[in-house]
C-alpha positions in Angstrom: 0.0 0.0 0.0 3.0 2.3 -0.3 1.6 3.9 -3.4 -0.9 6.0 -1.5 1.4 7.3 1.2 2.0 10.5 -0.8 -1.5 11.6 0.1 -0.2 12.4 3.6 1.8 15.2 2.1 -1.4 17.0 1.2 -3.2 16.7 4.5 -4.9 19.8 5.9 -2.9 21.4 8.7 -4.1 22.6 12.1 -4.1 26.1 10.7 -7.0 25.2 8.4 -9.1 24.5 11.5 -8.0 27.4 13.6 -10.3 29.7 11.7 -13.9 30.8 12.3 -16.0 27.7 12.6 -18.7 28.4 10.0 -16.0 29.4 7.5 -14.3 26.0 8.1 -17.7 24.2 7.7 -18.1 25.6 4.2 -14.5 24.9 3.2 -14.6 21.4 4.6 -17.4 20.2 2.3 -16.0 18.4 -0.7 -12.7 17.5 1.1 -11.7 13.9 1.6 -11.5 12.1 4.9 -8.8 9.4 4.8 -8.3 6.4 7.1 -5.1 4.5 6.8 -3.3 1.7 8.7 -1.2 -1.3 7.8 -4.3 -3.4 6.8 -6.7 -1.0 5.2 -7.1 2.3 3.4 -10.4 4.1 3.1 -11.5 7.4 1.6 -14.8 9.3 2.0 -15.8 12.6 0.5 -17.3 14.9 3.2 -20.8 16.0 2.2 -22.5 17.0 5.5 -21.3 18.8 8.7 -22.6 20.6 11.7 -21.2 23.5 13.6 -21.1 23.7 17.4 -19.7 27.0 18.6 -19.2 29.0 21.7 -20.5 29.1 25.3 -24.1 30.2 24.3 -24.8 27.3 22.0 -27.0 25.1 24.1 -26.7 22.2 21.6 -22.9 22.0 22.3 -21.4 19.7 24.9 -19.4 22.7 26.1 -22.4 25.0 26.8 -22.4 24.3 30.5 -18.9 23.9 31.7 -15.6 22.2 31.0 -15.5 18.5 31.8 -13.3 15.5 31.3 -15.5 14.5 28.4 -15.5 17.8 26.5 -12.1 19.3 27.4 -10.7 18.6 23.9 -13.2 21.2 22.6 -11.6 23.9 24.8 -8.2 23.3 23.2 -6.8 24.7 20.0 -8.3 24.0 16.6 -7.1 21.0 14.6 -7.7 18.1 17.0 -10.3 15.3 16.9 -13.0 15.2 19.5 -14.6 11.7 19.6 -17.5 10.8 21.8 -19.9 7.9 22.2 -23.7 8.1 21.7 -26.3 5.6 22.7 -23.5 3.6 24.3 -22.5 2.1 20.9 -21.8 4.7 18.2 -18.8 7.0 18.0 -19.0 10.5 16.5 -16.2 12.3 14.8 -15.7 16.1 15.4 -12.8 18.4 14.6 -12.1 21.2 17.0 -12.0 24.7 15.5 -10.8 28.2 16.4 -8.6 29.2 19.3 -7.7 27.7 22.6 -10.2 28.2 25.5 -13.1 28.9 23.1 -15.1 25.7 22.7 -16.0 25.1 19.0 -16.1 22.0 16.8 -17.5 20.6 13.6 -19.4 17.3 13.6 -18.8 15.2 10.4 -22.4 14.0 9.7 -22.0 12.2 6.4 -19.4 11.1 3.8 -19.6 9.6 0.4 -17.6 6.4 0.4 -15.2 6.6 -2.5 -12.5 3.9 -1.8 -12.0 0.9 0.4 -9.0 -1.3 0.0 -10.8 -4.4 1.3 -14.0 -4.1 -0.8 -15.0 -3.0 -4.3 -17.3 0.0 -3.7 -17.9 0.3 -7.5 -20.0 -2.9 -7.3 -22.2 -1.6 -4.4 -25.4 0.4 -4.8 -25.9 3.8 -3.4 -28.3 2.3 -0.8 -25.5 -0.1 0.3 -22.9 2.7 0.5 -25.2 4.9 2.5 -25.1 2.3 5.2 -21.3 3.0 5.3 -21.2 6.8 5.3 -24.6 8.4 5.8 -24.7 9.3 9.4 -22.0 10.2 12.1 -22.2 6.7 13.7 -22.1 4.8 10.5 -19.1 6.6 9.1 -17.1 6.1 12.3 -18.0 2.4 12.2 -16.9 2.1 8.6 -13.7 4.0 9.1 -12.8 2.2 12.3 -12.8 5.5 14.3 -13.1 5.1 18.0 -12.0 6.9 21.2 -8.3 6.2 20.5 -8.5 9.2 18.1 -9.8 11.6 20.7 -7.3 14.5 21.2 -5.2 13.4 18.2 -4.0 16.1 15.8 -5.3 16.3 12.3 -1.6 16.3 11.3 -1.1 12.9 12.9 -1.0 9.5 11.3 -3.9 7.2 10.5 -6.7 9.8 10.0 -6.5 13.0 8.1 -8.3 15.3 5.6 -7.0 16.1 2.1 -8.3 18.7 -0.4 -8.4 16.6 -3.6 -7.9 13.0 -4.6 -7.4 11.5 -8.0 -7.0 7.8 -8.6 -4.0 7.6 -10.9 -3.6 3.9 -11.4 -6.5 1.4 -11.6 -4.9 -1.6 -13.2 -5.6 -3.9 -10.2 -6.8 -3.2 -6.7 -3.3 -4.1 -5.4 -1.6 -1.5 -7.5 -4.0 1.4 -7.3 -2.4 4.7 -6.4 -3.7 8.1 -5.7 -2.5 11.7 -5.9 -3.7 15.0 -4.4 -4.2 16.7 -7.8 -7.0 19.1 -8.3 -10.3 17.5 -9.2 -13.8 18.6 -10.2 -15.2 16.0 -7.8 -15.0 18.3 -4.7 -17.3 21.0 -6.0 -20.4 21.4 -3.8 -23.8 23.1 -3.9 -23.9 24.2 -0.2 -27.2 24.5 1.6 -27.8 25.3 5.3 -30.5 24.1 7.7 -31.2 23.4 11.4 -29.0 20.8 13.0 -30.4 17.3 13.5 -31.5 15.9 16.8 -31.0 19.1 19.0 -34.6 19.9 19.9 -33.6 20.0 23.5 -31.4 23.1 22.9 -34.0 25.8 23.1 -33.4 28.8 20.9 -30.1 27.2 19.8 -32.0 24.5 18.0 -33.1 27.1 15.5 -29.6 27.9 14.4 -29.1 26.9 10.8 -25.7 25.5 11.5 -25.9 22.3 9.4 -24.1 22.5 6.1 -24.4 20.0 3.3 -23.9 19.4 -0.4 -27.5 19.3 -1.7 -26.4 17.4 -4.8 -25.1 14.4 -2.7 -27.1 11.2 -2.3 -25.3 10.6 1.0 -26.6 13.3 3.3 -28.7 12.1 6.2 -31.8 13.9 5.2 -33.1 16.9 3.1 
């Protein structure tokens, strides 16, 4: 799998995430989330995200006070914040903005584009939605768990890259990728209320969900 290691050179830096949260949300759509270890290599195009920002956002884990669970959100931008829901599903967030100001972006949906262990081209959209449409589903597919909590986006194993082009498709064992510019990351961005935050009072009305309306992998329209 050495052919794909060059993608690591194009990974987004912490500086990308140290900016204002809503700006990062828009810029993150169409980028590619990459999982890589010795046994597998998976890529998903980010098509849906949600912003959680500041002390007044009642939908945010950080709205009340700093705890051992949410302390990563109070750190500098560019680190993963992973938590468990319903006792069985992990959710992937990336911390944004500056230290001591709690803000993060939840990755809600990705479009599966490559999996070293299976041929996604032979799967239907319905089958691939099970892999990437939903925060718990995408973490399960990408093998994301609490071990990534507090890890830098510049680290190994999980990172975001701007563009991906498959440059060699002779066989699955010799496929290679590059970070060349591609038309595949263009998005038609729409905003709406976040999903499942009715408990958050007025904050539930914030249209802080961003998604590519042309994608078949968003959680709902």
